[in-house]
Legacy VTK file of the C-alpha trace (Angstrom):
# vtk DataFile Version 3.0
C-alpha trace
ASCII
DATASET POLYDATA
POINTS 594 float
0.037 0.048 -0.116
2.880 2.387 0.783
4.230 1.523 -2.704
1.052 2.365 -4.486
0.736 5.513 -2.353
3.645 7.112 -3.694
3.308 10.202 -6.243
5.133 8.329 -9.135
2.635 5.510 -9.046
-0.294 7.716 -8.307
0.393 10.011 -11.350
0.814 6.689 -13.708
-2.514 5.400 -12.254
-4.747 8.719 -12.444
-3.247 9.360 -16.018
-4.421 6.045 -17.174
-7.750 6.347 -15.324
-8.787 9.795 -16.342
-7.745 9.557 -19.945
-8.808 6.164 -21.461
-12.147 5.747 -19.533
-13.371 9.023 -20.067
-12.506 8.803 -23.785
-15.031 5.622 -23.983
-17.576 7.315 -21.869
-17.396 10.721 -24.039
-18.504 8.347 -27.026
-21.716 7.803 -25.482
-22.645 10.241 -22.789
-20.719 13.498 -23.939
-21.199 13.315 -27.412
-24.962 14.364 -27.312
-24.493 17.213 -24.776
-21.778 18.584 -27.000
-24.189 18.392 -30.045
-26.630 20.270 -28.050
-23.926 22.769 -27.114
-23.084 23.232 -30.714
-26.857 23.593 -31.592
-26.974 26.458 -29.125
-24.079 27.992 -30.419
-25.346 27.780 -34.111
-28.823 28.878 -32.598
-26.957 32.142 -31.235
-25.084 33.018 -34.348
-28.464 32.548 -36.162
-30.369 34.705 -33.603
-27.847 37.610 -34.304
-28.492 37.632 -38.034
-32.210 37.145 -37.450
-32.361 39.934 -35.032
-30.924 42.187 -37.715
-33.570 40.912 -40.317
-36.193 41.607 -37.605
-34.823 45.094 -37.044
-34.778 46.019 -40.704
-38.506 44.526 -41.015
-39.485 46.991 -37.879
-38.071 49.708 -39.799
-40.242 48.689 -42.876
-43.294 48.611 -40.812
-42.766 51.774 -38.914
-42.091 53.634 -42.081
-45.414 52.226 -43.289
-47.221 53.476 -40.084
-45.396 56.988 -40.515
-46.596 57.492 -44.213
-50.193 56.239 -43.000
-50.162 58.710 -40.385
-49.116 61.574 -42.618
-51.825 60.727 -44.956
-54.497 60.189 -42.378
-53.539 63.731 -40.852
-53.383 65.520 -43.829
-56.168 68.267 -43.504
-57.377 68.040 -47.195
-57.824 64.282 -46.573
-59.733 64.699 -43.466
-61.843 67.388 -45.018
-62.584 65.177 -48.043
-63.862 62.202 -45.686
-66.125 64.446 -43.758
-67.608 66.112 -47.046
-66.866 63.962 -49.966
-69.517 66.179 -51.974
-67.652 69.288 -51.506
-64.431 67.943 -53.676
-64.841 67.631 -57.375
-63.531 64.568 -59.358
-60.449 66.506 -60.579
-59.860 67.673 -57.009
-59.826 64.203 -55.645
-57.341 63.016 -58.565
-54.970 65.867 -57.508
-55.371 65.219 -54.033
-54.623 61.610 -54.304
-51.546 62.357 -56.685
-50.100 64.689 -53.883
-50.936 62.813 -50.798
-50.639 59.307 -52.168
-48.510 58.948 -55.011
-45.666 61.149 -53.925
-44.402 58.921 -50.787
-40.961 58.050 -50.453
-39.385 55.246 -48.631
-36.064 53.584 -48.616
-37.675 50.317 -47.207
-40.591 49.629 -49.612
-40.875 50.255 -53.312
-44.360 50.878 -53.874
-47.324 51.764 -51.838
-51.175 50.918 -52.184
-53.152 53.471 -50.635
-57.109 53.471 -50.244
-59.229 55.831 -48.239
-62.822 54.624 -47.409
-65.040 57.461 -45.932
-68.486 56.625 -43.930
-70.691 57.555 -47.038
-69.712 54.609 -49.200
-67.078 56.729 -51.137
-63.458 55.693 -51.565
-60.335 57.233 -52.971
-57.441 55.058 -54.000
-53.857 55.431 -55.939
-54.579 52.197 -57.489
-57.661 50.736 -59.542
-60.104 49.322 -57.202
-62.557 46.263 -57.904
-66.048 47.332 -57.004
-67.256 43.621 -55.921
-64.163 42.996 -53.567
-64.688 46.570 -51.954
-68.419 45.766 -51.191
-67.245 42.319 -49.791
-64.622 44.364 -47.474
-67.238 46.681 -46.056
-69.308 43.893 -45.080
-66.515 41.872 -43.486
-66.376 41.483 -39.793
-62.748 43.100 -39.343
-64.294 46.137 -41.302
-67.092 46.611 -38.910
-64.835 45.938 -35.833
-62.433 48.573 -36.913
-65.242 51.305 -37.349
-65.863 50.670 -33.444
-62.343 51.580 -32.518
-61.084 55.384 -32.478
-57.441 55.691 -33.759
-57.486 51.884 -34.380
-54.659 50.109 -36.066
-54.580 46.591 -37.497
-52.377 44.675 -39.687
-53.073 41.648 -42.131
-51.655 39.964 -45.216
-53.611 39.684 -48.561
-53.346 37.678 -51.415
-54.512 37.698 -54.997
-57.898 36.179 -53.870
-59.043 38.661 -51.333
-57.633 42.131 -52.149
-59.406 45.010 -53.962
-57.050 45.908 -56.580
-56.566 44.745 -59.990
-52.835 44.264 -59.257
-52.853 40.700 -57.934
-49.719 41.139 -56.109
-49.691 39.643 -52.465
-49.675 42.500 -50.091
-49.066 43.384 -46.487
-51.684 46.051 -45.083
-51.934 48.413 -42.432
-55.465 49.282 -41.609
-55.904 52.562 -39.627
-59.142 54.068 -38.448
-59.140 57.960 -39.391
-60.580 59.580 -36.409
-61.879 63.091 -35.842
-59.964 64.660 -33.117
-62.705 66.960 -31.774
-65.621 64.404 -31.699
-63.524 61.208 -31.302
-65.392 59.697 -34.138
-64.274 57.780 -36.835
-64.617 59.274 -40.321
-63.194 56.855 -42.476
-60.657 53.883 -42.763
-57.138 53.942 -44.573
-55.716 50.925 -45.960
-52.105 51.318 -46.686
-50.417 48.365 -48.364
-46.691 47.386 -49.674
-45.803 44.526 -51.647
-44.808 41.137 -49.783
-41.812 41.117 -51.931
-40.524 44.152 -49.903
-40.356 41.796 -46.965
-38.947 38.872 -48.939
-35.877 40.970 -50.092
-34.607 41.291 -46.498
-35.446 37.440 -45.547
-33.621 36.237 -48.660
-30.482 37.282 -47.316
-30.612 34.532 -44.511
-29.588 30.684 -45.122
-32.648 28.178 -45.531
-36.371 28.824 -45.450
-37.411 32.286 -43.621
-40.959 33.124 -43.150
-43.100 35.764 -41.333
-46.107 34.135 -39.575
-48.874 35.928 -37.949
-50.707 34.709 -34.519
-53.200 32.607 -36.497
-50.403 30.505 -38.094
-50.690 32.154 -41.448
-47.593 32.742 -43.621
-47.417 36.518 -44.215
-44.334 36.243 -46.410
-41.585 33.567 -47.213
-37.935 33.480 -48.675
-38.702 30.208 -50.191
-36.647 29.803 -53.470
-37.854 27.844 -56.446
-37.101 23.939 -56.152
-37.282 24.160 -52.211
-39.701 21.775 -50.235
-42.122 23.865 -48.500
-42.136 23.579 -44.424
-45.522 22.997 -43.215
-45.647 24.424 -39.560
-47.971 22.215 -37.510
-50.175 23.527 -34.567
-47.932 22.150 -31.887
-44.970 23.898 -33.321
-46.551 27.103 -33.518
-47.699 26.869 -29.746
-44.015 26.343 -28.992
-42.958 29.518 -30.941
-45.590 31.536 -29.317
-44.362 30.719 -25.732
-41.634 33.129 -25.987
-40.515 36.194 -27.903
-37.310 34.570 -29.452
-35.636 31.369 -29.208
-34.647 28.146 -31.228
-36.191 24.730 -31.407
-35.853 21.222 -33.414
-38.406 20.425 -35.754
-38.880 16.996 -37.671
-40.704 17.436 -41.026
-41.085 14.489 -43.518
-38.421 12.466 -41.430
-36.086 15.471 -41.563
-34.748 17.529 -38.814
-34.664 21.337 -39.100
-33.501 23.920 -36.796
-36.124 26.600 -36.320
-34.612 29.798 -34.897
-37.470 32.857 -34.392
-38.002 36.201 -33.143
-40.614 38.465 -32.741
-41.479 41.608 -34.719
-42.588 44.011 -31.887
-44.727 46.420 -34.127
-47.096 43.440 -34.954
-46.492 40.736 -32.707
-45.882 38.482 -35.655
-42.983 35.709 -35.662
-40.024 35.748 -37.938
-38.845 31.907 -38.362
-35.777 30.674 -40.029
-35.718 27.023 -41.017
-32.018 25.402 -41.562
-31.628 21.728 -42.530
-30.222 19.894 -39.368
-27.804 17.664 -41.354
-26.384 20.474 -43.659
-25.437 22.412 -40.514
-23.782 19.365 -38.675
-22.311 17.409 -41.730
-18.687 19.078 -41.295
-19.120 18.471 -37.288
-19.779 15.084 -37.826
-16.583 14.540 -39.947
-14.766 16.477 -37.434
-15.790 14.582 -34.468
-14.345 11.064 -36.314
-11.101 12.857 -37.142
-10.863 14.177 -33.233
-11.415 10.646 -31.938
-8.423 9.448 -34.059
-6.449 12.159 -33.096
-7.110 11.950 -29.430
-6.116 8.218 -29.674
-2.888 8.855 -30.832
-2.201 11.489 -28.438
-3.347 9.177 -25.446
-0.591 6.734 -26.485
2.162 9.200 -26.725
0.986 10.951 -23.669
1.236 7.397 -21.682
4.809 7.260 -22.727
5.702 10.562 -21.591
3.821 10.254 -18.442
6.301 7.549 -17.181
9.069 9.890 -17.695
7.643 13.059 -16.250
6.155 11.225 -13.368
9.690 10.250 -12.063
11.108 13.539 -12.661
8.266 15.138 -10.660
7.878 12.979 -7.832
11.391 13.174 -6.523
11.885 17.018 -6.147
8.101 17.126 -4.551
9.290 14.813 -1.740
12.093 17.264 -1.027
9.547 20.178 -1.288
7.289 18.293 1.412
10.194 17.696 3.647
11.336 21.398 3.683
7.790 22.550 4.146
7.354 20.357 7.204
10.574 22.134 8.775
8.928 25.483 8.721
5.347 24.429 9.673
5.594 25.759 13.226
7.767 28.983 12.317
4.777 31.277 11.641
5.879 32.236 8.327
8.899 33.539 9.782
11.423 31.545 7.983
11.816 31.034 4.160
12.571 27.733 2.061
15.786 27.474 0.098
15.416 27.165 -3.624
16.190 23.617 -4.943
14.714 21.061 -7.638
13.524 21.772 -11.329
12.443 25.071 -12.562
8.811 24.449 -11.667
9.352 23.490 -8.138
11.867 26.079 -7.565
9.138 28.446 -8.681
6.676 26.976 -6.372
9.024 27.433 -3.537
9.893 31.167 -4.679
6.240 31.757 -4.879
5.789 30.081 -1.325
8.272 32.421 0.118
6.877 35.361 -1.553
3.479 34.593 -0.283
4.733 34.220 3.324
6.185 37.816 3.241
3.010 39.145 2.015
0.986 37.575 4.808
3.339 38.960 7.325
3.113 42.506 5.792
-0.711 42.068 5.312
-0.982 41.229 8.972
1.204 44.266 10.132
-1.026 46.611 7.787
-4.317 45.066 9.315
-3.068 45.927 12.670
-1.935 49.508 11.793
-5.339 50.001 10.048
-7.504 49.094 12.796
-5.744 51.413 15.143
-6.377 54.372 12.538
-10.154 53.082 12.041
-10.601 53.171 16.007
-9.070 56.592 16.084
-11.379 57.904 13.164
-14.236 56.591 14.736
-13.479 58.339 17.991
-13.215 61.408 16.170
-16.294 61.002 14.137
-18.196 60.657 17.504
-16.507 63.602 18.961
-17.640 65.731 15.888
-21.161 64.445 15.818
-24.018 67.144 16.152
-27.231 66.091 17.502
-29.828 66.930 14.787
-32.437 67.098 17.671
-30.618 69.958 19.355
-30.608 71.806 16.222
-34.509 71.319 15.939
-35.254 72.388 19.423
-33.313 75.533 18.845
-35.254 76.331 15.715
-38.360 75.956 17.774
-37.246 78.321 20.300
-36.150 80.996 17.659
-39.794 80.425 16.182
-41.413 81.249 19.446
-39.220 84.064 19.919
-40.187 85.550 16.575
-43.963 85.167 17.339
-43.352 86.960 20.645
-42.089 89.792 18.985
-44.801 89.522 16.344
-42.612 88.733 13.272
-45.276 86.348 12.008
-43.466 85.837 8.608
-40.210 84.706 10.092
-42.252 82.605 12.600
-43.749 80.947 9.810
-40.823 80.357 7.802
-38.973 78.820 10.792
-42.067 76.881 11.668
-42.231 75.318 7.867
-38.560 74.749 8.034
-38.795 72.864 11.491
-41.594 70.816 10.330
-39.480 69.933 7.099
-36.443 69.277 9.320
-38.549 66.942 11.858
-39.773 65.045 8.925
-36.339 64.644 7.482
-35.179 63.310 10.988
-38.166 61.084 10.980
-38.903 58.070 12.711
-36.791 55.690 10.348
-39.909 55.062 8.179
-39.509 54.620 4.101
-43.194 54.406 3.523
-45.851 57.180 4.703
-49.419 57.929 4.014
-50.004 60.599 1.164
-51.436 62.745 3.543
-48.271 63.044 5.430
-46.570 63.474 2.227
-48.978 66.456 1.334
-48.270 67.976 4.679
-44.592 67.897 4.034
-45.149 69.500 0.588
-47.478 72.135 2.302
-44.470 73.354 4.403
-42.302 73.335 1.543
-44.613 75.454 -0.421
-45.002 77.921 2.404
-41.344 78.510 2.380
-41.447 78.961 -1.652
-44.324 81.315 -1.501
-42.373 83.634 0.967
-39.964 84.154 -1.991
-42.424 84.321 -4.859
-45.313 85.801 -3.276
-48.521 85.873 -5.510
-46.440 84.606 -8.455
-46.710 80.932 -7.047
-50.036 79.165 -6.424
-50.702 75.397 -5.829
-54.041 73.500 -6.080
-54.713 70.240 -4.589
-57.298 68.068 -6.084
-57.029 64.731 -3.849
-59.980 62.736 -2.931
-60.127 62.019 0.811
-59.892 58.141 0.520
-56.634 58.507 -1.370
-55.201 60.307 1.630
-54.479 57.108 3.420
-52.584 55.562 0.307
-49.072 54.531 0.564
-46.719 56.782 -0.730
-42.728 56.918 -0.758
-41.416 59.653 1.508
-40.051 62.930 -0.143
-41.184 61.767 -3.693
-43.020 65.038 -4.559
-40.725 67.694 -3.237
-37.973 67.362 -5.953
-40.649 67.338 -8.630
-42.285 70.512 -7.399
-38.778 72.229 -7.225
-38.316 71.573 -10.708
-41.558 72.945 -11.555
-40.981 76.254 -9.597
-37.335 76.726 -10.855
-37.404 75.441 -14.375
-41.220 76.119 -15.183
-42.548 79.044 -13.149
-39.541 81.013 -12.228
-38.525 81.790 -15.931
-42.390 82.702 -16.974
-44.067 86.143 -16.949
-47.456 86.214 -14.803
-48.773 83.811 -12.396
-47.548 80.215 -11.940
-50.011 77.529 -11.128
-49.078 73.971 -9.741
-51.679 71.410 -9.667
-51.468 68.241 -7.653
-53.963 65.764 -8.598
-54.620 62.046 -7.491
-57.254 59.454 -9.279
-57.501 55.706 -8.393
-57.228 53.439 -11.348
-59.475 50.264 -10.046
-58.957 48.222 -13.284
-55.005 48.330 -13.006
-55.080 48.785 -9.385
-52.951 51.775 -9.500
-52.881 55.555 -8.249
-52.075 57.889 -10.810
-50.581 60.865 -9.148
-49.855 63.893 -11.233
-47.969 67.424 -10.915
-48.645 69.729 -13.446
-47.392 73.492 -13.855
-48.369 76.170 -16.412
-44.722 77.074 -16.838
-42.629 77.548 -19.862
-42.563 73.937 -20.792
-39.888 71.494 -22.127
-38.597 71.128 -25.360
-39.747 67.782 -27.086
-36.130 66.504 -27.501
-35.249 67.174 -23.876
-38.515 65.341 -22.518
-37.475 62.316 -24.995
-34.252 62.291 -23.386
-35.360 62.431 -19.718
-37.989 59.499 -20.391
-35.080 57.607 -21.895
-32.842 58.234 -18.898
-35.746 57.054 -16.603
-36.092 53.941 -18.717
-32.323 53.023 -18.924
-31.594 54.114 -15.400
-28.525 56.458 -15.922
-28.027 59.844 -17.765
-27.294 63.429 -17.355
-26.596 64.796 -13.925
-29.074 67.244 -14.091
-31.805 64.863 -14.227
-30.702 63.256 -10.823
-33.582 64.355 -8.787
-36.261 63.040 -11.114
-34.144 59.855 -11.611
-33.592 59.400 -7.923
-37.461 59.464 -7.118
-38.054 57.223 -10.193
-35.591 54.417 -8.991
-36.936 54.637 -5.436
-40.300 53.923 -6.848
-39.110 51.023 -8.824
-36.923 49.526 -6.277
-40.083 49.672 -3.794
-42.577 48.371 -5.974
-40.995 46.997 -9.269
-40.351 47.859 -12.985
-44.063 48.474 -13.624
-44.041 51.501 -11.562
-42.484 54.992 -11.602
-42.378 58.493 -13.336
-43.443 59.521 -16.842
-43.173 63.030 -18.092
-45.138 64.875 -20.780
-44.927 68.672 -21.751
-46.347 71.019 -24.090
-46.643 74.742 -24.558
-47.102 76.178 -21.118
-47.844 72.785 -19.439
-45.583 70.071 -18.052
-47.000 67.023 -16.342
-45.080 64.492 -14.212
-46.992 61.173 -13.755
-46.432 58.938 -10.685
-47.623 55.335 -11.290
-48.082 53.906 -7.548
-49.972 50.708 -6.485
-53.321 51.273 -4.956
-52.258 50.304 -1.408
-53.670 51.586 2.010
-50.707 52.388 4.285
-50.368 49.902 7.109
-49.236 51.644 10.091
-47.676 48.843 11.833
-45.126 48.024 9.005
-44.545 51.438 7.833
-43.626 53.348 10.809
-40.573 52.756 13.065
-41.008 53.156 16.848
-40.944 56.899 18.072
-37.914 58.374 18.684
-37.146 60.943 21.105
-37.142 63.704 18.395
-40.161 64.976 19.482
-39.120 65.919 22.995
LINES 1 595
594 0 1 2 3 4 5 6 7 8 9 10 11 12 13 14 15 16 17 18 19 20 21 22 23 24 25 26 27 28 29 30 31 32 33 34 35 36 37 38 39 40 41 42 43 44 45 46 47 48 49 50 51 52 53 54 55 56 57 58 59 60 61 62 63 64 65 66 67 68 69 70 71 72 73 74 75 76 77 78 79 80 81 82 83 84 85 86 87 88 89 90 91 92 93 94 95 96 97 98 99 100 101 102 103 104 105 106 107 108 109 110 111 112 113 114 115 116 117 118 119 120 121 122 123 124 125 126 127 128 129 130 131 132 133 134 135 136 137 138 139 140 141 142 143 144 145 146 147 148 149 150 151 152 153 154 155 156 157 158 159 160 161 162 163 164 165 166 167 168 169 170 171 172 173 174 175 176 177 178 179 180 181 182 183 184 185 186 187 188 189 190 191 192 193 194 195 196 197 198 199 200 201 202 203 204 205 206 207 208 209 210 211 212 213 214 215 216 217 218 219 220 221 222 223 224 225 226 227 228 229 230 231 232 233 234 235 236 237 238 239 240 241 242 243 244 245 246 247 248 249 250 251 252 253 254 255 256 257 258 259 260 261 262 263 264 265 266 267 268 269 270 271 272 273 274 275 276 277 278 279 280 281 282 283 284 285 286 287 288 289 290 291 292 293 294 295 296 297 298 299 300 301 302 303 304 305 306 307 308 309 310 311 312 313 314 315 316 317 318 319 320 321 322 323 324 325 326 327 328 329 330 331 332 333 334 335 336 337 338 339 340 341 342 343 344 345 346 347 348 349 350 351 352 353 354 355 356 357 358 359 360 361 362 363 364 365 366 367 368 369 370 371 372 373 374 375 376 377 378 379 380 381 382 383 384 385 386 387 388 389 390 391 392 393 394 395 396 397 398 399 400 401 402 403 404 405 406 407 408 409 410 411 412 413 414 415 416 417 418 419 420 421 422 423 424 425 426 427 428 429 430 431 432 433 434 435 436 437 438 439 440 441 442 443 444 445 446 447 448 449 450 451 452 453 454 455 456 457 458 459 460 461 462 463 464 465 466 467 468 469 470 471 472 473 474 475 476 477 478 479 480 481 482 483 484 485 486 487 488 489 490 491 492 493 494 495 496 497 498 499 500 501 502 503 504 505 506 507 508 509 510 511 512 513 514 515 516 517 518 519 520 521 522 523 524 525 526 527 528 529 530 531 532 533 534 535 536 537 538 539 540 541 542 543 544 545 546 547 548 549 550 551 552 553 554 555 556 557 558 559 560 561 562 563 564 565 566 567 568 569 570 571 572 573 574 575 576 577 578 579 580 581 582 583 584 585 586 587 588 589 590 591 592 593
């Protein structure tokens, strides 16, 4: 046993054990997991290419939506839809040419635009078939769209069910045109582009690429002539719709395919790429056989080398073991002499260096401990009791009242209340009423400076006063409204604080609106982007701080959103509809009120 316990024999034994046996095991157990890893790697590479195509198609759809919105918001178009008889036939042709035929996009080659009013008339930049038009206005989807103001829907049309004489397969955006003043639909816009505009992006990928809608209908496909069509079965569709993107293996007609898919965000359609499994893995299978032969040869050579190396290693290791035992009880105060091969000598030198570092580290730790204790003592000596400052403010306040200086007294009273709230009782969550009280004190201080230029209105139902709120979440927003909105303006500034309960979504919507100078749209987009990403310019630190505190407390679905137009800026708080729980929200009373 002593003989087999030697380093020399153990090196030989474990080299044989952990090289030969795993080689045979890998042929049965490691091969399949390796294949799955390769599948994932290929899937990741495919997903990146698929994401780029998805991005281009998303831009195409966005360009369609933008063009459709430009047409639907054209004043001449809306006037025509409201009063079709007020425009002559030639004026309609001119309007169709100006509004529909002069569209330009780098993403689609040609557009098909048809406008349908509520009086049985239409205007189109293409020749329309009357019989199919009649079918359209009687269809269920058409009637449903008429019920929805500002509605948007997407669908694919083939040559059997579209209203143009041009029988091209199309992808159509259906948009209701709504009168902004009455919120009533005055017409429907059908904006279509050729399916080939989608296919030109998908043809850049290998295999068969298709776009599928939620019902499993193929919107567009890159299948080339001579390729076998891929039939997507219902069970495959259910797997694809379970997640926004991913990869799965599909077996069709005794052939395996790698199916990678991604979601087109604007429509919810799936972009799917099918690649033949055997085509992808043929070179890998050949490489695997070559590797098996190579590994076999390497094992034989390695066994021969192992006999030589094990002997050369074991001898200096024994010497190292002996030397280390000699210094075992020296507490790192002695060093080992360098000896043996370069590797062992390097190990001994590393050990000596490590021992010196440990000694130095222990000495530094002792010195740092002494310094920290001294700094802690100095911090305790320099600590100021905030309650002493609060009590002093209260004394000064009463002296001001005694001397009939009520303005100074009110200012000190508000400042003391704000300081008392900041000292607090250790709570993070308070009732909305307490937050409003804190805001009232802050506004009192601000009105002393701005006088009649500043006015604040509160529209908060009494039941919502018991709702849970984040402590000090309103003050930074109101401060921004005063300094950036009201102060630069001429005239009287009004800040309106309003709260409503959204029972459907179980939320409380709290808004702070001012009639100040407003914020530039580009800056509004930047601020909302900062709130979404969680980082940005330093001037947004107050808003971002409140937003992050709300999200940390309640989750990603809550926070702030900012809107601004001329002479009106609104900051919207989204908070859960939740009554404050006294026992959980408050810490025990401290001696701050004594």
